[in-house]
N, C-alpha and C positions, 0 to 999 in steps of 0.2 A: 382311592381318595387319600391324599396325603395331607393331613391336617396336623399342623404343629401349634401347640398352644404357647403363646408368648406370655411370660410372666413379667409383671412389673417388679422392678427392684424395690426392696423394702427401705424405708427411711427417707431422708432428705437427699435431693440430688447433689452430686459432687460440687464442692465449691460454693454452696448456697449460704453457708453461715460464716460469721466473722468477717464480713465484708467491711472495708473501711468506710466510715461515715464522713460525709462532707462537713467541713468546719462551719460553725455558726458564726456569721459575721454580723456585727452591729453596724448599721449604715448611718446612724445619727447619734449625736451626743445626748446623753441624758442631762437633765437640767442640774443635777447635783454633782458635776464632775469636779474632781480635785486634781489640779495640775501641780507638778513639782517644778521648782525653779532653783537653780544654783546661781547665786549672785556673787560677783567678785567686787569688793569695795576697796579702792586704792588707799594707801597710807595717807594720813592727814585729813581724812574725810570723817565727818560725823556719821556714824553708823545708823543711829536712830533717824536722823533726817533723810538719809539715803533710802531707808526702808519706807518711810512715809511717802516720799516722792515716787518711789516705784509703785506703791499701792494706788496712789492717786492717778498715776499715768495709766495703769492697767484697769482702774475702776473695779477692784476686787478686794475682798477681805483675804487675809492670809494668816497663817500660823507659822511662827519661827520654830523650826524643828531642831536645828543645831547650828553651830558656828565654830570656825577654827581661825586662829590668828592671834595677833597681839594688839593690845591697846596701849595708849600712853596717857590717857586722861579719862576719868569716869566720875560722874556725880551720881551717888547712890543713896537710897533710903533703906536703912536696915529695918526689918520687921520686928525685931526684939525691942527696939527703942523707938516708939512712935515719934513723929515730927523731928527726927534727927537726920540731917542730911550730911553726907560725908563726901569729900572730894578726894579721889585717889589719883595721884600723879606718879609718873614713872612707868617704865615698861612692865606690863603684866600680860600673862597669857590667858586667853579665854578658855575656861574649862567647860562652861555651858552658857548658852543664850537661848532663852525661850520666851514665848509670849504670843499674843495675837491681837489683831484689831481689824476693823473695817475701814475702808477708805472713806474719809470725810466724816466719820462718826466721832468717836472720842479719841483723845491722844492714845498712843500705843501703850500697852501694859507689858513692858519687857522686864525680865529678870536676868541677871548675869552673875556668874561666879567666876572669879579671877584668881590666878596663882602668881605670886611674885617670885623673884629669883632666889630668895632666901627661905622659901618654903611657906611663906605666909599665904593664907587663903582668905579672901573677902568676897562678899556677895550681897545682893540686895536688889531692890527695884530701881530701874534706871529712871532718874528724875531730871537729868540734865544731859549735857553732851557725853557721848561715848565715842571717843576719837581713836581711830585706827592708827597704829604706829607703822604698820606694814600692810600688805594685802590681807584682807579678811574675807573668808569664804563663808557665806550664809546660805543655808538650805531652807527653803520655804515651801509650804503647801498652800496653794492659792485656791480659794473657793469661788467658783465661777458665778454662782447665783446665791451668795450668802445674803441673808436679810437680818436686819437688826430689829429685835422685838423686845418689848418690856413685858415681864410676867408679873402677876397673872394677867392673862388676856381677858379683856372685858367680855362678859357674857358667859364665861366658863366658871364653873365652881372651883373654889380653892381646894387643894388636897387637904383632907382632914384625917385625924387619927382613926375615924370610924371606917375609912376606906380600906378594904382588905389588901389593896396593892401598895399601900403606903407603908414604908419601913423606916422607922426612926433610927 
């Protein structure tokens, strides 16, 4: 009688670990998607009006993330002196442009900082035309399902100082 005893090898079988996992794919959009848009605005165009028209056409709210280019005319309100409106004329470079609004809600709340050729810097809230002197590139974040709500929401308690999550 010839009997041989087969032993099982110890441990895991060869090649059983560290196998590549298949990629997780999302097949549908979530309701709170943020899309990026890069918009080219030609010279001689009112930047504010162009952004309003874009938002209305797309029926979305958006946030202005940045902008590059030059302007030739701007009407600004400076925050240090309330109710003071200043018109800036002449070629100036956009240092920053920021703000946000919802299509059809309120007028946009845009702020701009500009630099002149002789080193002067001016900025404030845009309250009138902001006219491009050459091509201006604006980067936007568009909110696909943004909703406008006024706080506090009826039926909810207001945050008070006795609330442990409230930090003044």
